[in-house]
C-alpha positions in Angstrom: 50.2 127.4 103.6 53.3 126.8 101.3 53.6 125.0 98.1 57.1 123.6 98.9 57.4 119.8 98.6 58.1 117.8 101.7 61.4 116.0 101.6 61.8 112.6 103.3 64.2 112.6 106.2 67.0 110.0 105.9 66.7 106.9 108.0 69.1 106.4 110.9 72.6 105.5 109.7 71.9 106.4 106.1 71.9 109.5 104.1 69.8 110.1 101.1 71.2 110.5 97.7 70.8 113.9 96.0 67.5 112.9 94.4 66.2 111.6 97.8 64.9 108.4 96.2 66.9 105.8 98.1 69.0 105.7 101.2 72.7 105.7 100.8 74.2 102.8 102.8 77.0 103.3 105.3 79.3 101.3 103.2 79.0 103.8 100.3 79.4 106.7 102.6 82.5 105.1 104.2 84.0 104.3 100.8 83.4 107.9 99.7 85.2 109.3 102.8 88.0 106.8 102.5 88.6 107.9 98.9 88.5 111.6 100.0 91.0 110.8 102.8 93.3 109.0 100.3 93.1 112.0 98.0 93.8 114.5 100.7 96.8 112.5 101.9 98.1 112.4 98.4 97.7 116.2 98.0 99.5 116.6 101.3 102.4 114.6 99.9 102.5 116.8 96.9 102.6 119.9 99.1 105.4 118.3 101.1 107.4 117.8 97.9 106.9 121.4 97.0 108.5 122.5 100.3 111.4 120.0 100.0 112.9 121.7 96.9 116.3 122.2 98.4 116.6 118.6 99.4 115.6 117.5 95.9 118.2 119.9 94.4 120.9 118.5 96.7 120.1 114.9 95.9 120.2 115.8 92.2 123.6 117.5 92.6 125.0 114.4 94.3 123.6 112.2 91.5 125.1 114.6 89.0 128.6 114.1 90.4 128.4 110.4 89.4 127.4 111.1 85.8 129.8 111.6 82.9 127.6 114.4 81.4 127.7 117.1 84.1 124.8 119.6 84.5 125.4 123.1 85.7 123.8 124.3 89.0 121.4 126.4 86.9 120.4 123.4 84.9 119.8 121.4 88.1 117.7 124.2 89.6 115.7 124.4 86.4 115.2 120.6 86.3 114.0 120.6 90.0 111.6 123.5 89.3 110.2 121.8 86.3 109.8 118.5 88.1 108.0 120.1 91.0 105.7 122.1 88.7 104.9 119.0 86.6 104.4 116.9 89.8 102.1 119.6 91.3 100.0 119.8 88.1 99.7 116.0 87.9 98.8 115.8 91.6 96.1 118.4 91.3 94.7 116.7 88.2 94.8 113.3 89.8 93.1 114.6 92.9 90.3 116.3 91.1 89.6 113.2 89.0 89.8 111.0 92.1 87.3 113.2 93.8 85.0 113.2 90.8 85.1 109.4 90.7 84.4 109.3 94.5 81.3 111.6 94.1 80.1 109.4 91.2 80.5 106.3 93.4 78.5 108.1 96.0 75.8 108.6 93.5 75.8 104.9 92.7 77.7 104.7 89.5 79.4 101.3 89.0 81.8 102.6 86.5 83.2 104.9 89.1 83.7 102.0 91.5 85.6 100.1 88.8 87.8 103.1 87.9 88.6 103.7 91.6 89.4 100.0 92.1 91.8 100.1 89.1 93.5 103.3 90.3 93.9 101.8 93.8 95.4 98.6 92.2 97.9 100.8 90.2 98.8 102.6 93.4 99.4 99.4 95.3 101.5 98.0 92.4 103.6 101.2 92.4 104.2 100.8 96.2 105.2 97.1 95.7 107.5 98.1 92.8 109.7 100.1 95.2 108.1 103.5 95.0 106.9 103.3 98.6 106.7 106.4 100.7 104.9 106.9 104.0 102.5 109.3 102.4 101.9 106.9 99.5 101.4 104.0 101.8 98.8 105.8 104.0 97.0 107.0 100.9 96.9 103.4 99.6 95.5 102.1 102.8 92.7 104.6 102.7 92.0 103.7 99.1 92.0 100.0 99.9 89.5 100.6 102.6 87.4 102.5 100.0 87.6 99.5 97.6 86.6 97.0 100.3 83.7 99.1 101.4 82.5 99.8 97.9 82.2 96.1 97.2 80.3 95.1 100.3 76.8 93.6 99.6 74.9 96.7 100.8 77.0 98.9 98.5 76.5 96.5 95.5 72.8 96.6 96.2 72.8 100.4 96.2 74.7 100.5 92.9 72.4 97.9 91.3 69.4 100.0 92.4 71.0 103.1 90.9 71.6 101.3 87.7 68.0 100.2 87.5 66.9 103.8 88.0 69.1 105.0 85.1 68.0 102.7 82.2 69.3 103.4 78.7 67.4 106.3 77.1 67.2 108.2 80.3 69.5 111.0 81.2 72.2 110.2 83.7 
């Protein structure tokens, strides 16, 4: 009656990749959602920073009182505004890239798994170097869960199968 192709239904506990060729293991799905959660927590932290402008300006004024070269109130307000804008732009760019890598991991790209692992390692090093915040720590925990899940045997098998499907010379 119709000429529409029949699509296979995903097996229980798995969802199919966009091409529908192979089931996506729960470890990959879990890693994907852990990275999404880490990204959302990081964005929430950036939004919180945006709304704490007055506290940042007050902290900068207190620090300014200890410096020999004094800044005016207008300069402090300008510095805080620039810092918040730069921080927001960087947070949005980082979040978009993080999500891109998470979607590429979900599609079975090993390079995305490596990039996400390196980004997570840098995040953990930053926390250990004294830049720890509650938001940063929660984001790092989600990202670490994503790393662990993405290196489980079933996830590695999924990525190996995806690599075998995309041999050199074929479009990715």
